[in-house]
VOKEFI-474284 format. One record per residue (C-alpha): z, x, y; residue in three letters. Coordinates in steps of 0.25 Angstrom, whole numbers, plus 2048, in hexadecimal, padded with zeros to 3 digits. Each point is the difference from the previous one (the first is absolute). Layout:
BEGIN
ZXYALA;...
# end
This chain:
BEGIN
B8161D3CAMET;7FF80F804LYS;7F3807800TYR;7FE80F7FCMET;7F7809808PRO;7F28007FALEU;80180F7FEARG;80D7FF7F8MET;7FB7F57F8LEU;7F48077FCALA;80880C7FCCYS;8097F87F8CYS;7F47F97F9PHE;7FA80E7FDALA;80E8047FALEU;8007F47F7ALA;7F28037FBILE;80480E7FDVAL;80D7FC7F9ALA;7F87F67F8THR;7F580A7FCALA;80B80A7FBLEU;8087F67F8ALA;7FD8017F1ALA;7FB7F37FAPRO;80B7F97F8SER;7FB7FE7F1ILE;8057F77F5GLU;7FC8037F2ILE;8027F57F6ARG;8048057F2LEU;7FD7F97F3LYS;80F7FD7FDASN;8017F880DGLY;80780A808SER;7F980780DALA;80080E806TRP;80080080FARG;7FD80C809GLY;7F6807808GLU;7F48097FELEU;80280F7FFASN;80E7FD7FAGLU;8048087F3PHE;8027F87F4VAL;8028007F1GLN;7F77F77F8VAL;8017FD7F1LYS;7F37FA7FBPHE;7F87FD7F3VAL;7F28077FDGLU;7F97FE7F3GLN;80D7FA7FAASN;80880D804ILE;80B7FF80BGLU;7FF80B80AILE;80980480CGLN;7FB80580CMET;80680580DTHR;7F880280DGLY;7FC7FA80EARG;7FB7F2801LEU;7F2803807VAL;7FA7F27FEGLY;8037F27FCALA;7F87F37FETHR;8037F27FALYS;7FB8067F3TYR;80480F7FFTYR;80780B806ILE;7FC80F802LYS;80B80B7FEILE;7FD80F803ASP;8098077F7GLY;80280A7F4GLU;7F47F87F9LEU;7F780280CGLY;7FC7F3808THR;8027F57F6LYS;7FB7F1801THR;80A7F77F9ILE;7FE7F17FFPHE;80B7F8804ASN;8007F97F2GLY;80380D7F9ASP;80C804808ILE;80D7FE7F9ARG;80A80580BSER;7FE80680EMET;80B806809ARG;80180880DTHR;80580F7FELEU;80D804806THR;80080B80CASP;80280B7F6SER;7F67FB7F6GLU;7F67FF80BTHR;80280E805ALA;7FE8057F1ASP;7F37F77FFALA;7FB80680DLYS;80280E7FCGLY;7F87FD7F3SER;7F57F9808SER;7FF80D809GLU;7FF8097F3THR;7F57F77FBARG;7F980080DSER;800810800ASN;7FA8007F2LYS;7F57F6804ARG;7F28067FFGLY;8048087F3ALA;7F97FA7F4LYS;80A7F77F8GLU;8008027F1PRO;7F87F67F7ALA;8097F47FBALA;8038037F2THR;8047F77F4ASP;80B8037F5ALA;7F780B7F9ASP;7FE80780EASN;7F27FC800GLN;7F97FB80DPRO;8027F1801ARG;7F37F97FCGLY;7F97F3802VAL;7F97F57F8PHE;7F37FB806VAL;7FA7F27FDLEU;7F37FD807PRO;7FF7F2805MET;7F17FE803SER;7F57F67FFGLY;8037F1800MET;80E7FB800VAL;8037F87F3GLY;7F48067F9GLU;7FF80F801THR;80F802804PHE;80B7F77FBARG;80F7FE7FEALA;7FF8057F2GLN;7FC80E803GLU;80C80180AILE;8097FB7F5LYS;7FB80B7F7LYS;80280B80AILE;80E7FB802GLY;8038007F2ALA;7FA80E7FEHIS;80880580BALA;80D7FA7FAASP;7FE80A7F5SER;80380C80APHE;80C7F9805GLY;8037F880DPRO;7FC80580EGLY;7F18047FCGLN;7F680080BILE;7F47F77FEILE;7F4800809ILE;7F77F4801LEU;7F3804806LEU;7FA7F4807PHE;7F1800801ASP;7FC7F1800SER;7F97F580AHIS;8087F57F9GLY;7FE7F67F5GLY;8077F57F9LEU;80C7F9808ALA;8067FC7F3ALA;80280E7FCALA;80880480CMET;80D7FB7FDGLU;8018057F2PRO;7FC80E805ILE;80A7FF80BHIS;80B7FC7F6ASN;7FD80B7F7SER;80180A80BILE;80E7FA804LEU;8048017F1ASP;7FC80F7FFVAL;80680480DLYS;80E7FC7FBLYS;7FF80C7F7ARG;7F680A807HIS;7FB80480DARG;7F37F8802VAL;7F680580BILE;7F37FA805ALA;7F680A804TRP;7F57F8808ILE;7F1804801LYS;7FC7F1801THR;8097F47FEALA;7F97F3805ILE;8047F27FESER;8067FE7F2ALA;80280F7FFALA;80880180DALA;8097F57FBALA;8028077F2SER;80480D807SER;80B7F9809LEU;80B8017F5ALA;80080F802CYS;80C806809ASP;7F780C803GLU;7F27FF805ILE;7F780C803TYR;7F27FF806PHE;7F48097FEMET;7FA80480ETHR;7F57F67FFGLU;8097F67F8GLY;8007F1804THR;80A7F57FCLEU;8007F1803GLY;7F77F4802ALA;8087F77F6MET;7F87F3803THR;8017F77F3ALA;7F57F77FCTYR;7FE7F37F7ALA;7F28027FCGLY;7F880480CTHR;8097FB80BGLU;80D806805ALA;80D7F97FDLEU;8057F5809LYS;80C7F8803ASP;80A7FF7F5GLU;7F980B7F8GLU;7FF80980BLEU;80F7FF804GLN;8048027F1ALA;7F780D800TRP;80680480ELEU;80E7FE7FAASP;7FD8087F3LEU;7FA80B807ALA;80C80180AALA;8098017F4LYS;7F780B7FAPHE;80180880DMET;80F7FF800GLU;8018047F2ASN;7FA80E805GLY;80A80080BGLY;7F77FC80BARG;7FF7F680BTYR;7FB7F37FAPRO;7F77FB80BTYR;7F780C7FEILE;7FB7F87F4ALA;7FD7F4809HIS;7F7809809ALA;7F88057F4MET;7FD7F27FCILE;7FF7F680BHIS;7F880580DALA;8097F780APRO;80C8087FBALA;80280B80BLEU;80780D7FELEU;80580B809SER;80B80A800TYR;80880A809ASP;80480D7FCLYS;80C809805ASP;7FA80D803PRO;80D8077FDGLU;8057F97F3THR;7F37FB7FBGLY;8067F27FEGLU;7F67F5800VAL;8027F2805ILE;7F67F67FCTRP;7FB7F4808HIS;7F97F37FBASN;7F880080DASP;7F980A808LEU;80C805809SER;80180D7F8GLY;7FA80D806GLU;7F88027F4THR;7F77F47FBVAL;7FC7FF7F2LEU;7FA7F27FESER;7FB7F680ATHR;7FC7F27FEASP;7F18047FCTHR;80380A7F5THR;8088027F3ASN;80880C800LEU;7FB80C7F8VAL;80880D801PHE;7FA80D802THR;80880D7FCSER;80380280FGLY;8057F2803THR;8087FF7F3ALA;80780D802VAL;8037FE80FASP;8067F27FDSER;8088057F5GLY;7F97F77F6PHE;7FC80D7F8ALA;80780D7FEASP;7F580A802GLY;7F28057FEILE;7FB8087F5ALA;7F28027FBASP;8038097F4THR;80B8017F5GLY;80580D807LYS;8027F980DGLU;8077F47FALEU;8098097F8ALA;80580680DGLU;8037F3806LEU;8077FC7F3LEU;80880D801ASP;7FB8047F2LEU;7FC80E804GLY;7F38007F8GLU;7F77F57FATRP;8027FF7F1ARG;7FC7F47F7GLU;8098007F4ILE;7F57FA7F7ASP;7F37F8801THR;8057F37FATYR;7FE7F880CGLY;7F2805803ARG;7FD7FE7F1SER;8047F17FFILE;7F97FD80DALA;7F38067FBLYS;8027FA7F2ASP;8017F2807TRP;7F580280AGLN;7F78047F4ASP;8047F37F9THR;7FC7F880CVAL;7F3807801LYS;7FD7FD7F1ARG;8047F2803ALA;7F67FF80CGLN;7F58057F7GLU;8027F97F3GLU;8047F2804ILE;7F37FD807PRO;7F88067F4ARG;8097F77F7LEU;7FD7F4809LEU;7F1803800ALA;7FF8017F1ARG;8087F37FEARG;7F57F9808SER;7F58067F8MET;8048007F1THR;7F48007F6THR;7FE7FF7F1GLY;8047F57F6THR;80A7F5803PRO;80A8087F8GLU;7FD80D807GLN;8017FA80EARG;80E7F97FDILE;80580D7FAGLY;7FB80880DALA;8077F6809LEU;80D8017F8ILE;80080F801ARG;7FC80080FILE;80C7F5803ASP;8098097F9GLU;7FC80C808ALA;8027F880DLEU;80E7FC7FBILE;80480F7FELYS;7FB80380FTRP;8087F4805ILE;80D8067F9GLU;7FD80E804ARG;7FC7FE80EALA;8037F2804PRO;7FE80180FALA;7F18067FEILE;7FD7F67F5ALA;8057F4809LYS;7F680480AARG;7F58037F7MET;8017F67F4ILE;7FE7F1803PRO;8087FB7F4ALA;80F8017FESER;8068077F3LYS;8047F27FBASP;7F27FA802SER;7FA80C7F9LEU;80A7FF7F4GLU;7FC7F17FFARG;7F1803800GLU;80380B7F5ILE;8077F57F7ARG;7F47F7802GLU;7F680A7FDLEU;8078047F3ARG;8007F27FCLYS;7F17FF803GLN;7FE80D7F8LEU;8077FB7F4ALA;7F87F3800ASP;7F3808800LEU;8058087F5ARG;8047F47F8LYS;7F27FA801ARG;7F980C7FAARG;
# end
């Protein structure tokens, strides 16, 4: 075997490193129809994709690509497109690329000038609907209100913007999946956005169906440990929750194992980020440059870590700031329907929390003749049944008897009352 001089070997090695560094990474984008696009970053492409049930065609430069989405810098600005929404994708010809580059330069020259506000068909600034999601998951915010705001937005046509304003430290595990599924259903027709002030535990899980998540500066999201009674889930129950939460994460177009790091402390999470393209590569260990979760903590995103890792899309503390991030030009709420139904329900919950204890106290202290006591018990039981029907989650926590047992008791009390009246 012949040996190369050390200096020449070092030179060849250095050239190999430079060649490797300059070569653009090869990318494969799998499309929903089973085909694939193959190419490199910074190529000019044409993409057809679906957004709010509308097919859109966009031409531009591929500036980012992950397992779940691509980013195109083109005539619509820099657009994030989830792979599942892509209908077709092709590389532009040389002449098409030259035209696209010219358009890109024109847009670059115009940057800095204020863009006109997005408008609807009536030439009015595009607006939003806001639904506050505050308090206890499953009690003060529920799937029912999400369905209502979705149906209300339907009356304005597809493609409406619905802001879910999260401010909750968690709640009932049983309510997470209905809420999540309600969001999935509404976002088939509308653009559903999570705006995070606080989303911990069940509230974090509830937000994950949203394709777009924005944080307030002091916003937090994570720590999704689930409990059975006072103890954290273990063994098969824990694994079932890990699997379901990973599915929640994927439904919003995100890396599934982020959910594991939020639930189970031994689940590690870190990432590397390309400084030029912004592409994030996740690791289920601590090998990434940025560590998010060690074996002693459950992951909770801050606004900074959420945006840097690509988990969230931006930071906004006011409606005006959020409107700019959403390319709306200005903040305009179409109406107050979402805020009204949220307040109405929270008022109902407050009344339940005040009235149910009073009813239970009266039930244990009925006075008067036997007929008067039986009549009072019947009226109290009927009132308790109404609360079970109106606010089942609150009633289940506060009323020791079930609806069936209260109905049986009412029937027995009425028999007793009838017997007393016969004896008169």
